[in-house]
N, C-alpha and C positions, 0 to 999 in steps of 0.2 A: 064709099070710104069709110063712112062712120061703121057701117055693117061689118067691113074687115077689120077695122081697129076692136072693135066690140069682139068679134069672134077670134081674135088673137090675145086678147088679155082674156077671155074666156079659157083658151089653149093653157095660156099661162097659168091661171089659177087652178086649172085641172092638175097641169104638170106639178105645182107646188104642193097641191093636196096630196098627189099621188106618191111624190118625194116623202111628203111629212107622213103618211101613210106606213110606207115602208122602214123608215127612222123607227115608226111606233112599233113596227112587226118585228124588226131585229133588237130594237129593246126589251120587247116583250121575251121574245126568245132566250135574249140571255139570262134576262131576272130569273125566267122558269129554268133555264137548263142551272144556274147557281143555286136557285132554291133545291132544286132536285139533288146535287151533288150534297146540298149542306144535311137533306135528310139521311140520304143513304149514307151520310158518315155518321150520321147522329145513332140510326140504325146499327150501323155495323160496331161503333163504342159501346151500344148496350146491351146488344149480343153476346159482345167478346166479353162486357165486364159480367155479365150473366154467368158466362160460361167458366169465368175464372172464379167466381163463389161457388158455382157449382163443384167445382176442383178440389178446391179450399174443402169444403165441407164435407165431400167424398172422403179426403184425406185424412181429416178428423174422424170421422166415422170408423175409418179403417184401420187407423192408429188405435181408438179407442178399443175397438173388436178386438185387435192384437192383444192388447193391453188385458183386455178382461179374459180372453181365451188362455193369454199365458199365465195371470195369478190363480184362473182356474184350475190350469196344469200343475202350478207350484203347490196348490193347496192341495192337490190331490197326490203328489209325489210325496208332499210331506205327510198326509194323513193317511196314505197307501198301505202297503205291507209289511209295514213295520210292526214288529212284535212290541208289544204295552210290557215293561218292566213289574213284574209283581212287587218288588222289594224297591220302591224309588227312594233314590238320596237324598234326602232333606236339605243338603248343604248345611248341617251343622258341624 
């Protein structure tokens, strides 16, 4: 009888340990999944932010290039094929 009680007690302990291990595994899985999702979210935010900054910088570069090319064309048009006056009026 003593051996049977001891065997049942051992089986109960093994079952309790098994249940605890199952709970631990589930908890670890949830923690890992939560952390994985958080990391993916952070990575997405960083990539999205970097992409937005690159687009802003490219837009500024394009705007500056447009301004520079327009000012060059305006200067070229102003100094282009206009004849110089031999007798300029001084405005007196």
